[in-house]
C-alpha positions in Angstrom: 73.2 82.7 103.9 75.2 80.5 101.5 78.8 81.3 101.0 79.9 83.1 97.8 82.1 80.7 95.9 84.9 82.1 93.7 86.9 80.2 91.1 90.4 81.7 90.6 90.7 80.1 87.2 93.7 78.8 85.2 96.6 80.9 86.5 99.6 81.5 84.3 101.7 79.7 87.0 101.0 78.8 90.6 103.3 77.9 93.5 101.4 76.0 96.2 104.4 75.4 98.6 103.4 71.7 98.8 103.7 70.2 95.3 99.9 70.0 94.7 98.8 70.3 91.1 96.8 73.6 91.1 97.1 74.5 87.4 93.3 74.6 87.1 93.2 77.2 89.9 91.5 77.4 93.3 87.9 77.5 94.6 87.5 79.9 97.5 84.5 80.1 99.9 84.1 81.6 103.4 87.6 83.0 103.3 89.3 79.6 102.9 90.4 77.4 100.0 87.6 74.9 99.3 89.1 73.1 96.3 92.5 72.9 94.5 92.0 72.1 90.8 94.4 70.2 88.5 94.7 71.4 84.9 91.3 70.9 83.1 89.5 69.9 86.3 86.2 71.8 86.9 84.9 73.0 90.3 82.9 70.4 92.2 80.0 72.9 92.6 78.9 75.9 90.6 80.8 79.1 91.4 79.2 82.6 91.9 82.3 84.4 90.6 85.1 83.6 88.3 88.4 85.4 88.3 90.5 84.7 85.1 94.1 84.4 86.4 95.7 83.6 83.0 97.9 86.7 83.3 98.9 86.1 86.9 101.5 84.1 88.8 99.8 83.0 92.0 101.6 82.5 95.3 100.5 81.9 98.9 100.6 85.3 100.6 104.2 85.9 101.6 104.9 85.9 105.4 107.4 88.3 106.9 108.8 87.0 110.1 111.0 89.9 111.4 110.6 93.6 111.1 110.8 96.9 113.0 107.9 99.0 111.6 109.1 102.2 113.4 112.3 102.2 111.5 110.6 103.4 108.3 111.2 106.9 109.8 115.0 106.6 109.7 115.7 105.1 106.3 119.0 106.0 104.5 120.0 108.4 107.3 123.5 109.7 106.3 125.2 109.3 109.8 124.6 105.5 109.8 124.8 104.6 106.1 128.3 103.1 106.5 128.2 101.7 110.0 128.0 98.1 111.2 125.5 97.0 113.8 126.8 98.2 117.2 127.7 101.8 116.2 124.7 101.9 113.9 122.5 101.1 117.0 124.3 103.5 119.3 123.8 106.3 116.8 120.2 105.6 116.2 118.9 104.8 119.7 118.7 108.5 120.8 116.7 109.3 117.6 114.3 106.4 118.1 113.8 107.4 121.7 111.8 110.4 120.4 109.1 108.3 118.9 105.5 109.3 119.6 102.2 107.4 119.1 101.4 109.5 116.0 104.8 108.9 114.5 104.6 105.1 115.3 101.2 104.9 113.7 102.5 106.5 110.5 105.6 104.4 110.4 103.6 101.2 110.9 101.1 102.0 108.2 103.9 102.7 105.8 105.7 99.5 106.6 102.5 97.5 106.3 101.4 99.1 103.1 104.7 98.5 101.5 104.6 94.9 102.6 101.1 94.4 101.3 101.9 95.9 97.9 104.8 93.4 97.7 102.6 90.4 98.2 102.9 90.0 102.0 99.7 89.0 103.9 101.1 88.2 107.3 103.9 90.2 109.1 105.7 89.8 112.4 106.9 93.0 114.0 109.5 93.3 116.8 108.8 96.5 118.7 111.0 97.1 121.7 111.0 100.9 122.3 108.7 102.2 124.9 109.9 105.7 125.9 107.7 108.0 128.0 104.4 108.6 126.2 104.7 105.4 124.1 103.7 102.9 126.7 100.8 101.7 124.4 103.0 101.2 121.3 101.6 97.7 120.5 98.0 99.0 120.8 98.9 101.6 118.1 100.2 98.8 115.9 97.1 96.7 116.4 95.0 99.6 115.0 97.3 100.0 112.0 97.1 96.3 111.2 93.3 96.5 111.3 93.3 99.5 108.9 95.3 97.5 106.4 93.3 94.3 106.8 96.4 92.2 107.3 97.5 89.5 109.7 100.2 90.2 112.2 102.3 88.7 114.9 103.1 91.7 117.1 105.9 90.9 119.5 106.1 92.8 122.7 109.8 93.6 122.8 111.7 95.0 125.7 115.1 96.4 126.8 116.2 96.3 130.4 120.0 96.6 130.2 121.0 100.2 129.6 124.3 101.9 129.2 124.7 102.5 132.9 124.6 98.7 133.5 126.9 97.7 130.6 124.3 97.4 127.8 124.0 99.3 124.5 120.8 101.3 124.7 120.5 104.7 126.5 118.7 104.7 129.9 115.6 106.5 128.6 114.8 103.5 126.3 114.8 100.8 129.0 112.0 99.6 131.2 111.7 97.7 134.5 110.9 94.0 134.3 107.6 94.3 136.3 106.3 97.0 133.8 107.3 94.8 130.9 105.6 91.7 132.2 102.4 93.5 133.3 102.0 95.0 129.9 102.9 91.7 128.2 100.1 89.9 130.0 97.6 92.8 129.3 98.4 92.5 125.5 98.0 88.8 125.4 94.7 88.8 127.2 93.4 91.7 125.2 94.5 91.0 121.6 96.0 87.5 121.1 93.7 85.4 118.8 94.0 81.7 118.6 93.0 79.2 116.0 92.7 79.3 112.2 92.2 82.7 110.6 93.7 84.8 113.4 94.5 88.3 112.4 96.3 89.6 115.5 98.6 87.5 117.7 101.1 88.5 120.4 104.5 87.1 121.2 107.1 88.1 123.8 110.4 89.5 122.5 113.2 90.7 124.8 115.4 92.5 122.3 118.8 91.0 122.3 121.6 89.7 124.6 123.2 93.1 124.7 120.0 95.0 125.7 118.2 92.8 128.2 119.1 91.0 131.4 118.9 87.2 131.8 116.1 87.8 134.4 113.7 89.2 131.8 114.6 86.5 129.4 113.7 83.8 131.9 110.5 85.6 133.1 109.4 86.0 129.5 109.9 82.3 128.8 107.9 81.4 131.8 105.0 83.7 130.8 105.1 82.4 127.2 104.7 78.9 128.4 101.9 79.9 130.9 99.9 81.7 128.2 101.0 79.5 125.3 102.4 82.3 123.1 105.7 82.4 121.1 109.1 83.8 121.9 111.3 86.0 119.6 114.6 87.7 119.9 117.7 88.7 117.9 120.6 86.2 118.2 124.0 85.5 116.6 123.7 88.4 114.2 127.3 89.7 114.5 130.6 88.6 116.0 130.4 91.6 118.3 127.3 90.1 119.9 129.1 86.8 120.3 132.0 88.6 122.1 129.5 90.5 124.3 127.9 87.2 125.4 131.3 85.6 126.1 132.5 88.6 128.2 129.2 89.3 130.1 127.8 85.8 130.6 130.8 83.5 129.9 128.6 81.8 127.3 128.3 81.6 123.5 124.9 82.7 122.1 123.2 79.3 122.0 124.5 78.3 125.4 123.1 81.6 126.7 119.8 80.9 125.0 119.6 77.5 126.7 120.6 78.9 130.1 117.5 81.2 130.1 115.0 78.5 129.0 114.6 79.6 125.3 116.0 76.7 123.4 112.8 75.1 122.1 110.1 75.0 119.5 108.3 78.0 120.9 111.2 80.3 119.9 112.2 81.8 116.6 115.4 83.9 116.2 116.2 86.8 113.9 119.4 86.5 111.8 121.0 83.3 113.2 124.3 83.8 111.4 127.2 82.9 113.7 126.6 79.4 114.8 129.1 76.5 114.9 128.1 73.0 113.8 127.3 71.8 117.4 125.0 74.9 117.9 123.3 74.2 114.6 122.6 70.6 115.7 121.2 71.8 119.0 118.9 74.4 117.4 117.6 71.7 115.0 117.0 69.2 117.7 115.1 71.8 119.7 113.1 72.8 116.6 114.0 76.5 117.3 113.3 78.6 114.2 115.5 81.0 112.3 114.5 84.1 110.3 116.9 84.8 107.5 117.2 88.6 106.8 119.5 88.8 103.8 119.2 92.5 102.9 119.9 93.7 106.4 122.7 91.2 106.8 124.3 92.5 103.6 123.7 96.2 104.4 125.3 95.9 107.9 128.0 93.4 106.7 126.9 91.0 109.4 127.4 87.7 107.6 125.4 85.0 105.8 122.9 82.7 107.6 123.8 79.0 107.2 120.4 78.1 105.9 121.0 74.7 104.5 122.8 73.4 107.6 120.0 74.7 109.8 117.2 73.1 107.8 119.1 69.9 107.5 119.4 69.8 111.2 115.7 70.3 111.6 115.4 74.0 112.4 112.4 75.7 110.7 113.6 78.6 108.4 111.7 81.7 107.3 112.5 85.1 105.8 112.2 88.6 107.1 112.9 92.1 105.7 114.2 93.3 109.1 113.9 97.0 110.1 113.6 99.6 107.4 116.7 101.4 108.6 118.9 98.4 107.8 117.2 97.2 104.6 116.1 100.0 103.9 112.7 98.8 102.6 109.8 96.6 103.4 109.4 94.7 100.2 108.9 91.0 100.7 109.1 89.7 97.2 112.5 91.5 96.7 113.6 90.0 100.0 113.0 86.5 98.6 115.1 87.5 95.5 117.9 88.7 97.8 117.8 85.4 99.7 118.1 83.5 96.5 121.2 85.4 95.4 122.9 85.6 98.8 122.4 81.9 99.5 123.7 81.0 96.1 127.0 82.7 97.0 127.3 80.4 99.9 125.9 77.1 98.5 126.0 77.4 94.7 123.2 77.8 92.0 122.2 74.2 91.9 121.1 74.0 95.6 119.3 77.3 96.0 116.3 77.4 93.7 113.4 79.8 93.3 111.0 77.1 94.6 113.2 76.6 97.7 113.4 80.3 98.7 109.7 80.8 98.0 109.0 77.9 100.3 111.0 79.7 103.0 108.9 82.8 102.6 105.6 81.0 102.8 105.4 77.6 104.5 108.7 78.1 106.3 107.8 81.5 107.6 104.4 80.2 108.7 106.1 77.5 110.8 108.2 80.1 112.6 105.0 81.8 113.7 103.4 78.5 114.7 100.7 78.7 112.1 99.4 75.8 110.0 96.5 77.7 108.4 98.6 80.0 106.1 101.7 79.7 104.0 100.5 77.2 101.4 97.7 76.6 99.0 95.6 73.6 100.0 92.1 72.7 101.0 91.1 74.2 104.3 93.9 76.8 104.3 93.2 80.5 104.5 92.6 82.2 101.2 95.7 84.4 101.4 97.1 85.0 97.9 99.5 87.2 96.1 99.1 87.6 92.3 101.8 89.1 90.1 101.6 90.1 86.5 104.6 89.8 84.1 103.6 92.5 81.7 106.3 95.1 82.4 109.4 95.7 80.3 111.6 93.8 82.8 109.8 90.6 82.1 109.9 90.7 78.3 111.6 87.7 76.9 111.3 85.6 80.1 110.1 82.0 79.7 109.5 80.4 83.1 106.9 82.6 84.9 107.7 81.4 88.4 111.5 81.9 88.0 110.9 85.2 86.3 109.3 86.6 89.5 112.6 86.5 91.2 115.2 86.5 88.4 113.6 89.5 86.6 112.9 91.3 89.9 109.2 91.5 90.5 108.6 94.2 93.1 104.9 94.8 93.2 101.8 92.5 93.4 98.9 93.2 91.0 96.4 91.7 93.4 96.5 90.5 97.0 93.8 88.6 98.8 93.5 88.0 102.6 90.9 85.7 104.0 89.1 85.7 100.7 88.9 89.5 100.5 90.8 91.5 97.9 93.1 94.0 99.7 95.1 95.0 96.6 93.4 95.5 93.3 95.3 96.6 90.1 98.4 97.4 92.2 96.5 99.7 94.6 95.5 99.1 98.3 91.8 99.3 98.7 90.7 102.3 100.8 94.2 103.8 101.4 95.2 107.3 100.4 98.9 106.4 99.7 99.8 110.0 98.6 98.6 111.5 101.9 100.3 108.7 103.9 103.6 109.5 102.2 103.2 113.2 102.8 102.4 112.7 106.5 105.1 110.1 107.0 107.8 112.3 105.4 106.9 115.2 107.7 107.1 112.9 110.7 110.5 111.5 109.6 111.9 115.1 109.3 110.6 116.0 112.7 112.0 112.9 114.3 115.5 113.5 113.0 115.3 117.3 113.9 114.3 116.5 117.4 
């Protein structure tokens, strides 16, 4: 059966993440981009469908490279609103330890739906809580991703260093290394897809220096190399973390990372704020990636990621919304706007442009996840697209459509396509009862806090 060929015609503006002239639009067939058209250029072959994009700004699907889906259940919780990271975590850990499969499923659907509506097509989640009864947490997330029709890098997190041994998390949230590694292998063998167009991938993600032992870090690195999957963890988020590493391991964060075999191109790190120039050079030389999480870093007053120094050194850089208890949202296009403004505070307006930060959220984020098939608009790439209209009051009087997305605060995509299939149409997710999801999720959130 011949492929249905669709011409996404003459967009109002288009960002390709690679400087290609695509003002004439895109031809899509079999879920991939078949042709990129310059202004006035016709498709090489007749098209079965034509979508007139003259009212839309077209982007590659945004890629979120760090999240904690489960945290949508603890947004804006009064006891932690004004706390920095360590006390914030200590207060929330006992609440999160009450997670159940049903609550995690609802939390994951809410996070994914919010991401999808904001133009995100691929999301990485860092799930590290496996209390009794939640041993199959990643399986629950796989099902949620499938329901939303998105792509995801689900990272099998872990915590092994509890309070009794000098770590931060309570004992009921930690697991033994053998259990973690056995489940990690099971997940890789069952779910991890390879090659272009993958919808589910698995990575290994011990949580942070203050919640795992060096042994599980090393064992995870060995397994990742053996099975050719990626590695993810939090690093250099706060000065408290730096002090913890110095006191417990006698090492700064990057030295610690190197000591457990993680300093390399397989690894991407969440936050990456507190690095000195030598550490930045080492990260760049190793091609270790960094996920910038501006909203969370501002919310917890953690600091500002040194993005330009990292990219100049050779480190890939992407963007993530982080958990929805430190953001407190899952909106990817707003996260790009936040990155633009926060990084301008550090480097000035001339150096941090809308094109630059959109590149971080697309092609840069794809590099963190080890993917070359998404994150840009070019022949042979997956047809993952986010389309935004500029017809709301906030955009009235704007002149440059691409800049207006960020400067005027776009927060919702009009259409989103994944693998050539429309998943959002007229601002609504196809096949999802959002009102019912909100009602169920709110009830679960109340129950979680109440215990």
